[in-house]
BATORFI-647475 format. One record per atom (N, C-alpha, C): residue in one letter; atom name; x, y, z. Coordinates in Angstrom, 1 decimal, padded with zeros to 4 digits. Example, Ala and Ser with C-alpha at 12.3 -4.5 7.8 and 13.67 -1.06 7.14 Angstrom:
REM residues 2
A,N,013.2,-005.7,007.8;
A,CA,012.3,-004.5,007.8;
A,C,013.2,-003.3,007.8;
S,N,012.8,-002.2,007.1;
S,CA,013.7,-001.1,007.1;
S,C,012.9,000.0,007.9;
REM end
This chain:
REM residues 225
M,N,009.9,-043.7,-049.3;
M,CA,011.0,-044.0,-050.4;
M,C,011.0,-042.7,-051.2;
A,N,012.3,-042.4,-051.5;
A,CA,012.6,-041.2,-052.4;
A,C,012.2,-041.5,-053.8;
P,N,011.9,-040.4,-054.7;
P,CA,011.6,-040.5,-056.0;
P,C,012.6,-041.2,-056.7;
H,N,012.4,-042.1,-057.8;
H,CA,013.4,-042.8,-058.5;
H,C,013.6,-042.0,-059.8;
D,N,015.0,-041.6,-060.1;
D,CA,015.3,-041.0,-061.3;
D,C,016.2,-041.8,-062.1;
S,N,015.9,-041.9,-063.5;
S,CA,016.9,-042.4,-064.4;
S,C,018.0,-041.5,-064.6;
A,N,019.2,-042.1,-064.8;
A,CA,020.5,-041.4,-065.0;
A,C,020.7,-041.0,-066.5;
H,N,019.8,-041.4,-067.3;
H,CA,019.9,-041.3,-068.8;
H,C,018.5,-040.8,-069.3;
G,N,018.5,-040.4,-070.6;
G,CA,017.3,-040.2,-071.4;
G,C,016.8,-038.8,-071.1;
P,N,015.5,-038.6,-071.2;
P,CA,015.1,-037.1,-071.1;
P,C,015.3,-036.4,-069.9;
H,N,015.4,-037.1,-068.7;
H,CA,015.7,-036.5,-067.5;
H,C,017.1,-036.0,-067.5;
A,N,018.2,-036.7,-067.9;
A,CA,019.5,-036.3,-067.9;
A,C,019.6,-035.1,-068.9;
R,N,018.8,-035.0,-070.0;
R,CA,018.8,-033.8,-070.9;
R,C,018.2,-032.6,-070.3;
L,N,017.2,-032.8,-069.6;
L,CA,016.5,-031.7,-068.9;
L,C,017.3,-031.1,-067.8;
A,N,018.1,-032.1,-067.1;
A,CA,018.9,-031.7,-066.0;
A,C,020.0,-030.8,-066.5;
A,N,020.6,-031.4,-067.6;
A,CA,021.8,-030.7,-068.2;
A,C,021.5,-029.3,-068.7;
S,N,020.3,-029.1,-069.0;
S,CA,019.9,-027.9,-069.6;
S,C,019.2,-026.9,-068.6;
G,N,019.2,-027.4,-067.4;
G,CA,018.4,-026.8,-066.3;
G,C,019.3,-025.6,-065.7;
G,N,018.7,-025.1,-064.5;
G,CA,019.4,-024.1,-064.0;
G,C,018.3,-022.8,-063.7;
P,N,018.7,-021.9,-063.0;
P,CA,017.8,-020.7,-062.7;
P,C,017.3,-019.9,-063.8;
D,N,018.2,-020.0,-064.8;
D,CA,017.8,-019.1,-065.9;
D,C,017.2,-019.7,-067.2;
A,N,017.1,-021.2,-067.0;
A,CA,016.5,-021.9,-068.1;
A,C,015.0,-021.8,-068.2;
P,N,014.4,-021.9,-069.4;
P,CA,013.0,-021.7,-069.5;
P,C,012.2,-022.7,-068.6;
V,N,011.1,-022.4,-068.1;
V,CA,010.2,-023.3,-067.4;
V,C,009.5,-024.3,-068.2;
P,N,009.7,-025.5,-068.2;
P,CA,009.0,-026.5,-069.1;
P,C,007.6,-026.4,-068.9;
T,N,007.0,-026.8,-070.2;
T,CA,005.5,-027.1,-070.1;
T,C,005.3,-028.3,-069.6;
V,N,004.4,-028.6,-068.6;
V,CA,004.2,-030.0,-068.1;
V,C,002.9,-030.5,-068.4;
G,N,002.8,-031.8,-068.9;
G,CA,001.6,-032.4,-069.2;
G,C,001.1,-033.2,-067.9;
F,N,-000.2,-033.4,-067.7;
F,CA,-000.7,-034.2,-066.7;
F,C,-001.8,-035.1,-067.1;
D,N,-001.8,-036.3,-066.8;
D,CA,-003.0,-037.3,-067.1;
D,C,-004.2,-036.7,-066.2;
L,N,-005.3,-037.2,-066.4;
L,CA,-006.5,-036.7,-065.6;
L,C,-006.9,-037.9,-064.6;
D,N,-007.4,-039.0,-065.3;
D,CA,-008.1,-040.2,-064.3;
D,C,-006.8,-040.7,-063.4;
M,N,-007.0,-040.8,-062.1;
M,CA,-006.1,-041.3,-061.2;
M,C,-004.8,-040.7,-060.9;
T,N,-004.5,-039.5,-061.8;
T,CA,-003.5,-038.7,-061.6;
T,C,-003.8,-037.4,-060.9;
L,N,-004.8,-036.5,-061.7;
L,CA,-005.2,-035.3,-061.1;
L,C,-006.6,-035.6,-060.3;
V,N,-007.4,-036.5,-060.8;
V,CA,-008.7,-036.7,-060.3;
V,C,-009.0,-038.2,-060.0;
D,N,-009.5,-038.5,-058.6;
D,CA,-009.9,-039.9,-058.3;
D,C,-011.3,-040.1,-058.9;
T,N,-011.4,-040.5,-060.1;
T,CA,-012.6,-040.6,-060.8;
T,C,-013.4,-042.0,-060.5;
R,N,-012.7,-042.7,-059.7;
R,CA,-013.4,-044.1,-059.4;
R,C,-014.9,-043.9,-058.8;
P,N,-015.2,-043.1,-057.9;
P,CA,-016.5,-043.1,-057.4;
P,C,-017.5,-042.6,-058.5;
G,N,-017.1,-041.6,-059.4;
G,CA,-017.9,-041.2,-060.3;
G,C,-018.3,-042.1,-061.5;
I,N,-017.1,-042.8,-061.9;
I,CA,-017.1,-043.6,-063.0;
I,C,-018.0,-044.9,-062.6;
R,N,-017.8,-045.4,-061.3;
R,CA,-018.7,-046.5,-060.9;
R,C,-020.2,-046.0,-060.9;
A,N,-020.5,-044.9,-060.4;
A,CA,-021.9,-044.5,-060.5;
A,C,-022.4,-044.2,-062.1;
A,N,-021.6,-044.0,-062.8;
A,CA,-022.0,-043.8,-064.3;
A,C,-022.2,-045.2,-064.9;
Y,N,-021.4,-046.1,-064.5;
Y,CA,-021.6,-047.5,-065.1;
Y,C,-022.8,-048.1,-064.4;
E,N,-023.1,-047.8,-063.2;
E,CA,-024.3,-048.4,-062.6;
E,C,-025.4,-047.8,-063.2;
A,N,-025.5,-046.5,-063.6;
A,CA,-026.7,-045.9,-064.2;
A,C,-026.8,-046.5,-065.7;
L,N,-025.7,-046.7,-066.4;
L,CA,-025.8,-047.2,-067.7;
L,C,-026.2,-048.7,-067.6;
S,N,-025.8,-049.6,-066.6;
S,CA,-026.4,-050.9,-066.4;
S,C,-027.9,-050.7,-066.1;
A,N,-028.2,-050.1,-065.3;
A,CA,-029.7,-049.9,-065.0;
A,C,-030.6,-049.5,-066.2;
E,N,-030.0,-048.7,-067.0;
E,CA,-030.7,-048.1,-068.2;
E,C,-030.8,-049.2,-069.3;
T,N,-029.7,-050.0,-069.6;
T,CA,-029.6,-050.9,-070.6;
T,C,-030.1,-052.3,-070.2;
G,N,-030.2,-052.5,-068.9;
G,CA,-030.5,-053.8,-068.3;
G,C,-029.3,-054.9,-068.6;
R,N,-028.2,-054.4,-068.9;
R,CA,-027.0,-055.2,-069.1;
R,C,-026.1,-055.2,-067.9;
H,N,-025.6,-056.4,-067.4;
H,CA,-025.0,-056.4,-066.2;
H,C,-023.6,-055.9,-066.4;
I,N,-023.1,-055.0,-065.6;
I,CA,-021.8,-054.3,-065.6;
I,C,-021.3,-054.5,-064.2;
D,N,-020.0,-055.1,-064.1;
D,CA,-019.4,-055.0,-062.7;
D,C,-018.7,-053.7,-062.5;
A,N,-019.5,-052.8,-062.0;
A,CA,-018.9,-051.3,-061.8;
A,C,-017.8,-051.3,-060.9;
A,N,-017.7,-052.1,-059.9;
A,CA,-016.5,-052.2,-059.0;
A,C,-015.3,-052.7,-059.7;
L,N,-015.5,-053.6,-060.6;
L,CA,-014.4,-054.1,-061.4;
L,C,-013.8,-053.1,-062.4;
T,N,-014.7,-052.3,-063.0;
T,CA,-014.3,-051.4,-064.1;
T,C,-013.3,-050.4,-063.4;
V,N,-013.6,-050.0,-062.3;
V,CA,-012.8,-048.9,-061.8;
V,C,-011.4,-049.3,-061.2;
T,N,-011.1,-050.7,-061.4;
T,CA,-009.8,-051.2,-061.1;
T,C,-008.9,-051.1,-062.2;
R,N,-009.2,-050.8,-063.5;
R,CA,-008.6,-050.7,-064.6;
R,C,-008.8,-049.6,-065.5;
L,N,-008.8,-048.5,-064.8;
L,CA,-009.0,-047.1,-065.5;
L,C,-007.7,-046.7,-066.2;
G,N,-007.8,-046.1,-067.3;
G,CA,-006.7,-045.7,-068.2;
G,C,-007.1,-045.7,-069.7;
P,N,-007.3,-047.0,-070.0;
P,CA,-007.6,-047.3,-071.6;
P,C,-008.8,-046.7,-071.9;
P,N,-009.1,-046.3,-073.3;
P,CA,-010.3,-045.8,-073.7;
P,C,-011.6,-046.5,-073.3;
L,N,-012.7,-045.9,-073.2;
L,CA,-014.0,-046.3,-072.7;
L,C,-014.4,-047.4,-073.4;
E,N,-014.3,-047.5,-074.8;
E,CA,-014.8,-048.5,-075.7;
E,C,-014.0,-049.9,-075.3;
Q,N,-012.6,-049.9,-074.9;
Q,CA,-012.1,-051.2,-074.4;
Q,C,-012.9,-051.9,-073.2;
E,N,-013.3,-050.9,-072.2;
E,CA,-014.0,-051.5,-071.2;
E,C,-015.4,-052.0,-071.6;
L,N,-016.1,-051.2,-072.4;
L,CA,-017.4,-051.6,-072.8;
L,C,-017.4,-053.0,-073.5;
A,N,-016.2,-053.3,-074.1;
A,CA,-016.2,-054.6,-074.9;
A,C,-016.3,-055.8,-074.0;
H,N,-016.0,-055.6,-072.7;
H,CA,-016.2,-056.6,-071.7;
H,C,-017.7,-056.8,-071.5;
W,N,-018.6,-056.0,-071.8;
W,CA,-020.0,-056.1,-071.3;
W,C,-021.0,-056.0,-072.5;
F,N,-020.5,-055.6,-073.6;
F,CA,-021.5,-055.3,-074.8;
F,C,-021.0,-056.0,-076.1;
P,N,-021.8,-056.5,-076.9;
P,CA,-021.4,-056.9,-078.3;
P,C,-020.7,-055.7,-079.0;
D,N,-019.8,-056.0,-079.9;
D,CA,-019.2,-055.1,-080.8;
D,C,-020.1,-054.0,-081.4;
E,N,-021.1,-054.5,-081.9;
E,CA,-022.0,-053.7,-082.7;
E,C,-022.6,-052.7,-081.8;
E,N,-022.9,-052.9,-080.6;
E,CA,-023.6,-052.0,-079.7;
E,C,-022.6,-051.0,-079.2;
I,N,-021.3,-051.3,-079.0;
I,CA,-020.5,-050.3,-078.4;
I,C,-020.6,-048.8,-078.8;
P,N,-020.4,-048.5,-080.0;
P,CA,-020.6,-046.9,-080.4;
P,C,-021.9,-046.3,-079.7;
R,N,-023.1,-047.1,-079.9;
R,CA,-024.3,-046.5,-079.3;
R,C,-024.2,-046.4,-077.9;
V,N,-023.6,-047.3,-077.2;
V,CA,-023.6,-047.5,-075.8;
V,C,-022.5,-046.5,-075.1;
A,N,-021.4,-046.3,-075.9;
A,CA,-020.5,-045.3,-075.5;
A,C,-020.9,-044.0,-075.6;
E,N,-021.8,-043.6,-076.5;
E,CA,-022.4,-042.2,-076.6;
E,C,-023.3,-042.0,-075.5;
R,N,-024.1,-043.1,-075.2;
R,CA,-024.9,-043.0,-074.0;
R,C,-024.3,-042.8,-072.7;
Y,N,-023.2,-043.5,-072.5;
Y,CA,-022.3,-043.4,-071.2;
Y,C,-021.9,-041.9,-071.1;
R,N,-021.3,-041.5,-072.3;
R,CA,-020.7,-040.0,-072.2;
R,C,-021.9,-039.1,-071.9;
A,N,-023.0,-039.3,-072.3;
A,CA,-024.2,-038.5,-072.0;
A,C,-024.6,-038.4,-070.6;
L,N,-024.5,-039.8,-069.9;
L,CA,-024.9,-039.8,-068.6;
L,C,-023.7,-039.3,-067.6;
Y,N,-022.5,-039.3,-068.1;
Y,CA,-021.5,-039.1,-067.3;
Y,C,-021.4,-037.8,-066.5;
P,N,-021.8,-036.5,-067.1;
P,CA,-021.8,-035.4,-066.4;
P,C,-022.7,-035.4,-065.1;
Q,N,-023.9,-036.1,-065.3;
Q,CA,-024.9,-036.0,-064.1;
Q,C,-024.4,-037.0,-063.0;
H,N,-023.8,-038.1,-063.4;
H,CA,-023.4,-039.1,-062.3;
H,C,-022.0,-039.2,-061.9;
A,N,-021.1,-038.6,-062.7;
A,CA,-019.6,-039.0,-062.4;
A,C,-018.8,-037.8,-061.9;
V,N,-019.2,-036.5,-062.3;
V,CA,-018.4,-035.3,-061.9;
V,C,-018.5,-035.0,-060.5;
G,N,-019.7,-035.0,-059.8;
G,CA,-019.8,-034.6,-058.5;
G,C,-019.1,-035.3,-057.5;
P,N,-019.3,-036.7,-057.6;
P,CA,-018.6,-037.6,-056.6;
P,C,-017.0,-037.7,-056.7;
S,N,-016.5,-037.2,-057.7;
S,CA,-015.0,-037.5,-058.0;
S,C,-014.2,-036.4,-057.3;
P,N,-013.3,-036.6,-056.4;
P,CA,-012.5,-035.7,-055.6;
P,C,-011.3,-035.5,-056.4;
A,N,-010.5,-034.5,-056.1;
A,CA,-009.1,-034.2,-056.7;
A,C,-008.3,-035.3,-056.0;
M,N,-007.2,-035.7,-056.7;
M,CA,-006.3,-036.6,-056.0;
M,C,-005.3,-035.7,-055.2;
P,N,-004.9,-036.3,-054.0;
P,CA,-004.1,-035.5,-053.0;
P,C,-003.0,-035.0,-053.7;
G,N,-002.7,-033.6,-053.5;
G,CA,-001.5,-033.0,-054.2;
G,C,-001.9,-032.4,-055.6;
A,N,-003.0,-032.7,-056.2;
A,CA,-003.3,-032.4,-057.6;
A,C,-003.2,-030.8,-057.9;
R,N,-003.8,-030.0,-056.9;
R,CA,-004.0,-028.7,-057.1;
R,C,-002.5,-028.0,-056.9;
A,N,-001.8,-028.5,-056.0;
A,CA,-000.4,-028.0,-055.7;
A,C,000.5,-028.3,-056.8;
A,N,000.2,-029.4,-057.4;
A,CA,001.2,-029.9,-058.6;
A,C,001.0,-028.9,-059.8;
V,N,-000.3,-028.6,-060.0;
V,CA,-000.5,-027.7,-061.2;
V,C,000.0,-026.3,-060.8;
A,N,-000.3,-026.1,-059.6;
A,CA,000.1,-024.6,-059.2;
A,C,001.6,-024.4,-059.2;
A,N,002.2,-025.6,-058.8;
A,CA,003.8,-025.5,-058.8;
A,C,004.3,-025.1,-060.1;
V,N,003.8,-025.7,-061.3;
V,CA,004.2,-025.4,-062.7;
V,C,003.9,-023.9,-063.1;
Q,N,002.7,-023.6,-062.8;
Q,CA,002.1,-022.2,-063.1;
Q,C,002.9,-021.2,-062.3;
E,N,003.0,-021.3,-061.1;
E,CA,003.7,-020.2,-060.3;
E,C,005.1,-020.1,-060.6;
A,N,005.7,-021.2,-061.2;
A,CA,007.1,-021.0,-061.7;
A,C,007.2,-020.4,-063.1;
G,N,006.1,-020.1,-063.7;
G,CA,006.1,-019.5,-065.0;
G,C,005.9,-020.4,-066.0;
G,N,005.6,-021.6,-065.8;
G,CA,005.4,-022.6,-066.7;
G,C,004.1,-022.8,-067.2;
R,N,003.6,-023.7,-068.2;
R,CA,002.3,-024.1,-068.6;
R,C,002.0,-025.6,-068.2;
A,N,000.9,-025.6,-067.5;
A,CA,000.3,-026.9,-067.2;
A,C,-000.8,-027.4,-068.1;
V,N,-000.6,-028.6,-068.7;
V,CA,-001.8,-028.9,-069.6;
V,C,-002.2,-030.3,-069.3;
V,N,-003.5,-030.6,-069.6;
V,CA,-003.9,-031.9,-069.3;
V,C,-004.1,-032.5,-070.6;
V,N,-003.6,-033.9,-070.6;
V,CA,-003.6,-034.6,-071.9;
V,C,-004.4,-036.0,-071.3;
T,N,-005.5,-036.4,-071.8;
T,CA,-006.2,-037.6,-071.3;
T,C,-007.0,-038.3,-072.4;
A,N,-007.2,-039.6,-072.1;
A,CA,-008.0,-040.4,-072.9;
A,C,-009.4,-040.2,-072.7;
K,N,-010.0,-039.3,-071.7;
K,CA,-011.2,-039.1,-071.5;
K,C,-011.9,-038.2,-072.6;
H,N,-013.2,-038.4,-072.7;
H,CA,-013.9,-037.4,-073.6;
H,C,-013.7,-036.0,-073.1;
E,N,-013.2,-035.2,-074.0;
E,CA,-012.6,-033.8,-073.6;
E,C,-013.7,-033.0,-072.8;
P,N,-015.0,-032.9,-073.4;
P,CA,-015.8,-032.1,-072.5;
P,C,-016.2,-032.5,-071.1;
N,N,-016.0,-033.9,-070.9;
N,CA,-016.2,-034.4,-069.5;
N,C,-014.9,-034.1,-068.7;
A,N,-013.8,-034.2,-069.3;
A,CA,-012.6,-033.8,-068.5;
A,C,-012.6,-032.4,-068.1;
V,N,-013.0,-031.5,-069.0;
V,CA,-013.1,-030.1,-068.6;
V,C,-014.1,-029.9,-067.5;
L,N,-015.2,-030.6,-067.5;
L,CA,-016.2,-030.6,-066.3;
L,C,-015.6,-031.0,-065.0;
H,N,-014.8,-032.0,-065.1;
H,CA,-014.1,-032.4,-063.8;
H,C,-013.2,-031.3,-063.3;
L,N,-012.4,-030.7,-064.2;
L,CA,-011.3,-029.7,-063.8;
L,C,-012.1,-028.3,-063.2;
E,N,-013.2,-028.0,-063.9;
E,CA,-013.9,-026.8,-063.5;
E,C,-014.6,-027.1,-062.2;
H,N,-015.2,-028.3,-061.9;
H,CA,-015.8,-028.6,-060.6;
H,C,-014.8,-028.6,-059.5;
L,N,-013.6,-029.0,-059.7;
L,CA,-012.6,-029.2,-058.6;
L,C,-011.8,-027.9,-058.5;
G,N,-011.9,-026.9,-059.4;
G,CA,-011.2,-025.7,-059.4;
G,C,-009.8,-025.8,-059.7;
I,N,-009.5,-026.8,-060.7;
I,CA,-008.1,-027.0,-061.2;
I,C,-008.1,-026.3,-062.5;
G,N,-007.2,-025.4,-062.8;
G,CA,-007.3,-024.5,-063.9;
G,C,-006.1,-024.8,-064.8;
P,N,-005.9,-025.8,-065.7;
P,CA,-004.7,-026.0,-066.5;
P,C,-004.8,-025.0,-067.6;
D,N,-003.8,-024.8,-068.4;
D,CA,-003.6,-023.9,-069.5;
D,C,-004.3,-024.5,-070.8;
A,N,-004.5,-025.7,-070.8;
A,CA,-005.0,-026.3,-071.9;
A,C,-005.4,-027.8,-071.6;
V,N,-006.4,-028.3,-072.4;
V,CA,-006.9,-029.7,-072.2;
V,C,-007.0,-030.3,-073.6;
A,N,-006.5,-031.5,-073.7;
A,CA,-006.6,-032.3,-074.8;
A,C,-007.2,-033.6,-074.5;
G,N,-008.3,-034.0,-075.0;
G,CA,-008.8,-035.4,-074.8;
G,C,-008.8,-036.4,-075.9;
W,N,-009.4,-037.5,-075.7;
W,CA,-009.5,-038.6,-076.6;
W,C,-008.2,-039.2,-077.1;
L,N,-007.2,-039.1,-076.2;
L,CA,-005.9,-039.5,-076.7;
L,C,-005.3,-040.6,-075.6;
W,N,-004.9,-041.7,-076.1;
W,CA,-004.5,-042.8,-075.2;
W,C,-003.1,-043.3,-075.6;
A,N,-002.3,-043.5,-074.6;
A,CA,-000.9,-044.0,-074.7;
A,C,-000.2,-043.3,-075.8;
E,N,000.3,-044.0,-076.8;
E,CA,001.3,-043.3,-077.9;
E,C,000.6,-042.0,-078.4;
A,N,-000.8,-042.2,-078.6;
A,CA,-001.4,-041.1,-079.3;
A,C,-001.4,-039.8,-078.5;
K,N,-001.0,-040.0,-077.1;
K,CA,-000.9,-038.7,-076.3;
K,C,000.2,-037.7,-076.7;
A,N,001.2,-038.4,-077.5;
A,CA,002.3,-037.6,-078.0;
A,C,001.9,-036.8,-078.9;
E,N,000.8,-036.8,-079.7;
E,CA,000.3,-035.7,-080.6;
E,C,000.2,-034.5,-079.9;
A,N,-000.6,-034.4,-078.8;
A,CA,-000.9,-033.2,-078.0;
A,C,000.4,-032.8,-077.2;
L,N,001.1,-033.7,-076.6;
L,CA,002.3,-033.3,-075.9;
L,C,003.3,-032.4,-076.8;
R,N,003.4,-033.0,-078.1;
R,CA,004.3,-032.3,-079.0;
R,C,003.6,-030.9,-079.4;
E,N,002.4,-030.8,-079.6;
E,CA,001.7,-029.6,-080.0;
E,C,001.7,-028.6,-079.0;
F,N,001.8,-029.0,-077.6;
F,CA,001.8,-028.1,-076.4;
F,C,003.3,-027.7,-076.2;
G,N,004.2,-028.5,-076.7;
G,CA,005.6,-028.3,-076.5;
G,C,006.1,-028.8,-075.0;
A,N,005.2,-029.9,-074.6;
A,CA,005.5,-030.4,-073.2;
A,C,006.9,-031.2,-073.2;
S,N,007.6,-031.0,-072.2;
S,CA,008.7,-031.7,-072.1;
S,C,008.9,-032.6,-070.9;
V,N,007.8,-032.6,-070.1;
V,CA,007.5,-033.5,-069.0;
V,C,005.9,-033.8,-069.1;
Y,N,005.7,-035.0,-068.8;
Y,CA,004.3,-035.7,-068.7;
Y,C,004.3,-036.5,-067.6;
V,N,003.2,-036.3,-066.8;
V,CA,002.8,-037.0,-065.5;
V,C,001.8,-037.8,-065.6;
G,N,001.8,-039.1,-065.3;
G,CA,000.6,-040.0,-065.4;
G,C,000.8,-041.1,-064.5;
D,N,-000.2,-042.0,-064.4;
D,CA,-000.2,-043.1,-063.4;
D,C,-000.3,-044.5,-064.2;
H,N,-000.3,-044.6,-065.4;
H,CA,-000.5,-045.8,-066.2;
H,C,000.8,-046.0,-067.1;
T,N,001.0,-047.4,-067.4;
T,CA,002.1,-047.5,-068.4;
T,C,001.9,-047.1,-069.8;
G,N,000.5,-046.8,-070.0;
G,CA,000.2,-046.2,-071.3;
G,C,000.6,-044.7,-071.3;
D,N,000.6,-044.1,-070.0;
D,CA,001.1,-042.7,-070.0;
D,C,002.7,-042.6,-070.3;
V,N,003.2,-043.7,-069.7;
V,CA,004.7,-043.7,-069.9;
V,C,005.1,-043.8,-071.4;
R,N,004.4,-044.7,-072.1;
R,CA,004.6,-044.9,-073.6;
R,C,004.3,-043.6,-074.3;
G,N,003.2,-042.8,-073.8;
G,CA,003.0,-041.6,-074.5;
G,C,004.1,-040.6,-074.3;
A,N,004.5,-040.5,-073.0;
A,CA,005.7,-039.5,-072.9;
A,C,007.0,-039.8,-073.6;
R,N,007.1,-041.1,-073.6;
R,CA,008.4,-041.5,-074.5;
R,C,008.3,-041.4,-075.8;
T,N,007.1,-041.7,-076.4;
T,CA,006.9,-041.3,-077.8;
T,C,006.9,-039.8,-078.2;
A,N,006.7,-038.9,-077.3;
A,CA,006.7,-037.6,-077.3;
A,C,008.2,-037.0,-077.2;
G,N,009.1,-037.9,-076.6;
G,CA,010.4,-037.5,-076.3;
G,C,010.3,-036.7,-075.0;
A,N,009.3,-036.8,-074.1;
A,CA,009.3,-036.1,-072.8;
A,C,009.6,-036.9,-071.7;
L,N,010.1,-036.3,-070.7;
L,CA,010.3,-037.0,-069.4;
L,C,009.1,-037.6,-068.9;
S,N,009.2,-038.8,-068.6;
S,CA,008.1,-039.6,-068.2;
S,C,008.2,-039.6,-066.6;
V,N,007.3,-038.8,-066.0;
V,CA,007.1,-038.9,-064.4;
V,C,005.8,-039.5,-064.1;
A,N,006.0,-040.7,-063.3;
A,CA,004.9,-041.6,-063.0;
A,C,004.5,-041.4,-061.5;
V,N,003.2,-041.6,-061.2;
V,CA,002.8,-041.6,-059.8;
V,C,001.9,-043.0,-059.8;
P,N,002.3,-043.8,-058.6;
P,CA,001.6,-045.1,-058.6;
P,C,000.2,-045.0,-057.7;
T,N,-000.6,-044.0,-058.3;
T,CA,-001.8,-043.9,-057.6;
T,C,-003.1,-044.5,-058.3;
G,N,-002.8,-045.1,-059.5;
G,CA,-003.7,-045.8,-060.3;
G,C,-003.6,-047.2,-060.4;
P,N,-004.0,-048.0,-061.6;
P,CA,-003.9,-049.4,-061.4;
P,C,-002.6,-049.9,-061.6;
C,N,-001.6,-049.1,-062.0;
C,CA,-000.2,-049.6,-062.0;
C,C,000.7,-049.2,-060.8;
G,N,001.5,-050.2,-060.3;
G,CA,002.3,-050.1,-059.3;
G,C,003.6,-049.4,-059.7;
A,N,004.4,-049.0,-058.7;
A,CA,005.7,-048.4,-059.0;
A,C,006.7,-049.3,-059.6;
D,N,006.7,-050.5,-059.3;
D,CA,007.7,-051.3,-060.0;
D,C,007.3,-051.6,-061.5;
E,N,005.9,-051.8,-061.7;
E,CA,005.5,-051.9,-063.1;
E,C,005.8,-050.5,-063.9;
L,N,005.5,-049.4,-063.3;
L,CA,005.8,-048.1,-064.1;
L,C,007.3,-048.0,-064.4;
R,N,008.1,-048.4,-063.4;
R,CA,009.6,-048.3,-063.6;
R,C,010.0,-049.3,-064.7;
A,N,009.4,-050.4,-064.7;
A,CA,009.7,-051.5,-065.7;
A,C,009.2,-051.0,-067.1;
A,N,008.1,-050.2,-067.2;
A,CA,007.7,-049.6,-068.4;
A,C,008.5,-048.6,-069.0;
G,N,009.5,-048.1,-068.2;
G,CA,010.4,-047.2,-068.6;
G,C,010.3,-045.6,-068.1;
A,N,009.5,-045.6,-067.0;
A,CA,009.3,-044.2,-066.5;
A,C,010.6,-043.8,-066.1;
D,N,010.9,-042.5,-066.4;
D,CA,012.1,-041.8,-065.9;
D,C,012.3,-041.5,-064.5;
V,N,011.1,-041.1,-063.9;
V,CA,010.9,-040.7,-062.5;
V,C,009.6,-041.4,-062.0;
V,N,009.7,-042.0,-060.8;
V,CA,008.5,-042.5,-060.2;
V,C,008.5,-041.7,-058.9;
L,N,007.4,-040.9,-058.7;
L,CA,007.1,-040.4,-057.4;
L,C,006.3,-041.2,-056.5;
D,N,007.0,-041.9,-055.6;
D,CA,006.2,-043.0,-054.8;
D,C,005.3,-042.4,-053.9;
G,N,005.4,-041.2,-053.6;
G,CA,004.4,-040.5,-052.8;
G,C,003.3,-039.8,-053.4;
G,N,003.1,-040.0,-054.6;
G,CA,002.3,-039.4,-055.5;
G,C,002.5,-038.0,-055.8;
L,N,001.5,-037.2,-056.2;
L,CA,001.6,-035.8,-056.6;
L,C,002.1,-035.0,-055.5;
G,N,002.0,-035.5,-054.2;
G,CA,002.4,-034.7,-053.1;
G,C,004.0,-034.5,-053.2;
D,N,004.5,-035.4,-053.8;
D,CA,006.0,-035.3,-054.2;
D,C,006.5,-034.3,-055.1;
F,N,005.6,-034.0,-056.1;
F,CA,005.9,-033.2,-057.3;
F,C,006.4,-031.9,-057.0;
P,N,005.8,-031.0,-056.2;
P,CA,006.4,-029.6,-056.2;
P,C,007.8,-029.5,-055.7;
A,N,008.3,-030.3,-054.8;
A,CA,009.7,-030.5,-054.4;
A,C,010.5,-031.0,-055.6;
W,N,010.1,-032.1,-056.2;
W,CA,010.7,-032.7,-057.3;
W,C,010.9,-031.6,-058.5;
F,N,009.9,-031.0,-058.8;
F,CA,009.8,-029.9,-059.8;
F,C,010.8,-028.7,-059.5;
A,N,010.8,-028.3,-058.3;
A,CA,011.7,-027.3,-058.0;
A,C,013.2,-027.8,-058.1;
D,N,013.4,-029.0,-057.8;
D,CA,014.8,-029.5,-058.0;
D,C,015.2,-029.5,-059.5;
L,N,014.2,-030.0,-060.3;
L,CA,014.4,-030.0,-061.7;
L,C,014.7,-028.4,-062.2;
L,N,014.0,-027.6,-061.7;
L,CA,014.3,-026.2,-062.3;
L,C,015.8,-025.8,-061.9;
A,N,016.1,-026.2,-060.6;
A,CA,017.4,-025.6,-060.1;
A,C,018.4,-026.6,-060.7;
G,N,018.1,-027.5,-061.7;
G,CA,019.3,-028.3,-062.4;
G,C,020.0,-029.2,-061.6;
REM end
């Protein structure tokens, strides 16, 4: 199935201003399930946390709803008063248990390279603890121009505006909301917990049904106007 483009909104504005002499846009990327398949690592980190705390956590279930901040997931398993302490411990366990098992998503390196080789900036804006996000990227050899963490949904617009990003690529409806809040083109990949129809219904301007593997050709078309 071909990528879906909206005929109006940010995509139309970008297309109208495109062409071979137009500046290459800065492109933001989400991390979890967009650039990195963090499911194996996050599951391992939750299993370690469960073993250490003696509290049952269905680690297999947690990785079916990645995207929102850690504290929202921990609220399913711990009382409110314990969440700050447990979240801190989870983040401390994360580098040892979660980074190594987590592979790059198909097409992730090529998508970032497509932006940078065209002369644009590729930035990562994620809800993940920023130091752990950087560890994932370094481990996988993905080198964005900047990383901003601890930002979820509409709050991602803060970093997108700061970086001057006019495109944001993500897998969650929260990523769509962040892009739209920033006035950026929302490009969605159905590789996380949200399907293509759900992403379209949330207002994504473009849905790459084939995931990031479709991104380089789509981006080249965007630059060509």
